[in-house]
One Martini backbone bead per residue (centre of mass of N, CA, C, O) as a GRO file, in nm:
protein
  106
    1UNK     BB    1  11.512  16.014  -1.467
    2UNK     BB    2  11.650  16.172  -1.217
    3UNK     BB    3  11.906  16.149  -0.983
    4UNK     BB    4  11.938  16.257  -0.667
    5UNK     BB    5  12.185  16.392  -0.482
    6UNK     BB    6  12.329  16.407  -0.201
    7UNK     BB    7  12.491  16.596  -0.004
    8UNK     BB    8  12.774  16.649   0.114
    9UNK     BB    9  12.939  16.519   0.371
   10UNK     BB   10  13.089  16.632   0.670
   11UNK     BB   11  13.392  16.564   0.854
   12UNK     BB   12  13.546  16.583   1.136
   13UNK     BB   13  13.843  16.524   1.282
   14UNK     BB   14  13.723  16.365   1.533
   15UNK     BB   15  13.577  16.158   1.372
   16UNK     BB   16  13.808  16.035   1.208
   17UNK     BB   17  13.967  15.940   1.451
   18UNK     BB   18  13.754  15.766   1.583
   19UNK     BB   19  13.730  15.562   1.359
   20UNK     BB   20  14.033  15.476   1.359
   21UNK     BB   21  14.020  15.364   1.645
   22UNK     BB   22  13.803  15.146   1.582
   23UNK     BB   23  13.985  14.999   1.376
   24UNK     BB   24  14.232  14.948   1.566
   25UNK     BB   25  14.083  14.760   1.770
   26UNK     BB   26  13.925  14.522   1.600
   27UNK     BB   27  13.622  14.440   1.669
   28UNK     BB   28  13.564  14.549   1.372
   29UNK     BB   29  13.504  14.590   1.074
   30UNK     BB   30  13.503  14.830   0.831
   31UNK     BB   31  13.216  14.753   0.733
   32UNK     BB   32  13.077  14.766   1.007
   33UNK     BB   33  13.138  15.051   1.075
   34UNK     BB   34  13.019  15.191   0.827
   35UNK     BB   35  12.736  15.077   0.874
   36UNK     BB   36  12.682  15.205   1.157
   37UNK     BB   37  12.749  15.507   1.039
   38UNK     BB   38  12.659  15.556   0.735
   39UNK     BB   39  12.930  15.484   0.559
   40UNK     BB   40  13.168  15.454   0.345
   41UNK     BB   41  13.436  15.241   0.342
   42UNK     BB   42  13.625  15.427   0.159
   43UNK     BB   43  13.672  15.648   0.370
   44UNK     BB   44  13.825  15.482   0.572
   45UNK     BB   45  14.055  15.415   0.379
   46UNK     BB   46  14.138  15.711   0.318
   47UNK     BB   47  14.197  15.788   0.613
   48UNK     BB   48  14.409  15.587   0.667
   49UNK     BB   49  14.609  15.679   0.457
   50UNK     BB   50  14.650  15.970   0.551
   51UNK     BB   51  14.741  15.905   0.838
   52UNK     BB   52  14.993  15.731   0.752
   53UNK     BB   53  15.145  15.980   0.623
   54UNK     BB   54  15.004  16.210   0.840
   55UNK     BB   55  14.868  16.224   1.141
   56UNK     BB   56  14.878  16.524   1.253
   57UNK     BB   57  14.793  16.644   0.935
   58UNK     BB   58  14.560  16.477   0.781
   59UNK     BB   59  14.314  16.690   0.899
   60UNK     BB   60  14.304  17.030   0.855
   61UNK     BB   61  14.081  17.158   0.697
   62UNK     BB   62  13.919  17.418   0.614
   63UNK     BB   63  14.181  17.663   0.546
   64UNK     BB   64  14.396  17.451   0.640
   65UNK     BB   65  14.738  17.411   0.670
   66UNK     BB   66  15.015  17.294   0.646
   67UNK     BB   67  15.310  17.422   0.728
   68UNK     BB   68  15.444  17.375   0.450
   69UNK     BB   69  15.212  17.481   0.274
   70UNK     BB   70  15.204  17.766   0.420
   71UNK     BB   71  15.491  17.841   0.317
   72UNK     BB   72  15.454  17.831   0.024
   73UNK     BB   73  15.213  18.034  -0.003
   74UNK     BB   74  15.389  18.260   0.111
   75UNK     BB   75  15.609  18.262  -0.101
   76UNK     BB   76  15.439  18.308  -0.350
   77UNK     BB   77  15.319  18.578  -0.272
   78UNK     BB   78  15.585  18.721  -0.248
   79UNK     BB   79  15.697  18.677  -0.531
   80UNK     BB   80  15.463  18.828  -0.674
   81UNK     BB   81  15.526  19.107  -0.535
   82UNK     BB   82  15.818  19.132  -0.634
   83UNK     BB   83  15.763  19.106  -0.931
   84UNK     BB   84  15.577  19.358  -0.946
   85UNK     BB   85  15.786  19.566  -0.847
   86UNK     BB   86  15.994  19.524  -1.076
   87UNK     BB   87  15.816  19.608  -1.307
   88UNK     BB   88  15.757  19.893  -1.215
   89UNK     BB   89  16.056  19.981  -1.220
   90UNK     BB   90  16.119  19.928  -1.511
   91UNK     BB   91  15.915  20.134  -1.622
   92UNK     BB   92  16.029  20.377  -1.466
   93UNK     BB   93  16.309  20.368  -1.590
   94UNK     BB   94  16.212  20.401  -1.883
   95UNK     BB   95  16.075  20.682  -1.848
   96UNK     BB   96  16.332  20.837  -1.701
   97UNK     BB   97  16.562  20.763  -1.940
   98UNK     BB   98  16.460  20.949  -2.127
   99UNK     BB   99  16.488  21.186  -2.344
  100UNK     BB  100  16.429  21.491  -2.369
  101UNK     BB  101  16.226  21.706  -2.504
  102UNK     BB  102  16.256  21.946  -2.748
  103UNK     BB  103  16.187  22.258  -2.788
  104UNK     BB  104  16.040  22.443  -3.039
  105UNK     BB  105  16.079  22.773  -3.037
  106UNK     BB  106  16.266  22.876  -2.771
   0.00000   0.00000   0.00000
């Protein structure tokens, strides 16, 4: 028999920060908070680690990037466009720099 897994639950940024606030208050253990909320305590440890690395941008959400990552994405896209334009110009130069064919019998 196959065991069906439940679909992944998604938690918004506010929920994560609220959980971390509860952890910081220290009235309950992480295991107790996780049990009360019905989530795995490893999630809380992961959220705490991410928040410790960059609290303001720890949970950007789907489709949102940190400012640095957004800049990298923008620059990669720009590089791809410029590279494509350069390749087109190289091909055009090769076509237009060929010697014209001479017509025989004219």
